Structures are given as structure tokens and as C-alpha cells.
N, C-alpha and C positions, 0 to 999 in steps of 0.2 A: 760481382764475385761470385763464385757456387761456394756453397757449405764447407764442401769436403777438401777445396781449397784452402778456407780458413780456418777449420780445424787442424790442417796439416800442419800449415805453417805455426799453429797455435801450440800445438803438441810439440813441433821442433824447439820453441823457444822454451816450453817447460821442460825438455828434457836438458836443453844445455843449462837452465838456471838453476833449479832445483833436483834436476835429476839424479846430482851425487847423493845429497843429503836422502832423500825419500826414493830412491830407484827410477830407473829410466822409465819404465810404463805406468808408474805413479806419476811421474813429472808429466809427461804424454798427455795422461789422461785428464790432469788438473790444466795446463797450458791449451789444450783444444777445447777444455768448458768455458775457461775465461774467454778465451779468442772468438766463440760463438755468442756470447752474451748479449750484444749490440742488437743483432737478428734477433731475439726475443720481441722486437718493438713490433714486429708482424702480427703477434697475437692482440694487439689493441686493434679494435673493429674501425673501419673507415667506411666511408659513405660512397665513395668513389674511387675506383683505379688509380686514379691522379692522386688523392689525397693521400692513398695508402702509401704511394710511391714516394711523393715528397715528406711523408712522415717518416718512412721508412729512411731515407737519406738527411734527417734532421740531427735532432739531438742526440742521438745514442751515437751515430756517428760523424760526432766531432772532438776534435782532440782536445777542446778545451774540457768537455764533459768527463773525455778518458782520463784527463788529468787530475780531475776531480773525483772520479770513482775509483782509481786505483788504489789509492789508499786504505779506501773501505774493502776494497777486496784483497787486497793485498794482507790486511790485517785477519779478515776471515780465512784465508788460505794458512796462515800463521797457527791460527786458533784449531783450524781441522786437523792439523797434524804436529803433533808433540816434537818432531823432528826440526820442525821447522820453527820451534818458539826462539830462539834468538838470531833467526835470519830475516829481520825486518826489510832492510833495505834490498835483500835478494829477491823478496815474497814481492814488494812494492816495484822492483824494476821489473820483475816476470811479469807483472799485472798492466804495468804501464804500455809495455812493449807487446803483448800480447792483444791488449786493445787498441794501441797507435796503429798496429799492421793492420787490423782489420779497417780502420777508417781508410788508412792510407790505399789500400788494396779496392775498397768499394769506391 
């Protein structure tokens, strides 16, 4: 899937989940950035295009890895904005939804 679709879906998730607490624009930015995180694996060098493709669809696009990474990303989100300090489940849910939709769409 193209990055614009991934970011747009993540922005929608961020707006719906944390938008009331931090504002719609900031929620969209946070959700979009989190949804695009799995695609950062393209920065890892590969020897062949096939290795790059297989590596890109590997661990970072796994729902299992998303479930492990979501609490870490959710906690980072909580501490990035003081308005989210008491919203642990909300931040974790937003992170798993944004990461999970990326894996499902790809």
C-alpha cells in the first residue's frame, strides 16, 4: 500500500482516539507518524531487490511484532504530551490500531 494511504488511515485513528485530549491536528500527526513506522525498515540496506521486498514484508509488518511494540510506542506517546499522562489504555489502543492497520493493509 502507498505511504499516503497508511498515513491517512493512521491520522484518522489518531484523531478519533486521542484527538479530544490533544486536539484533532496533533492527534492526526501522531497517528500518521505511528502508522508509518513499520515502513522505516526500507532504510535497512539489502543486497538484492528480492531481499529488500522479503525483508520489508517481514517482522515489521507482523501483527505479533505490532502487539509487542504497541505498549512501548503507547508509553512514548503518553510521555510526549502531558495531556495524555493518564490515558495509558487509550494510547496503547491507538498504537496497536495504527500499527495493525498498516500490517493488514500491506
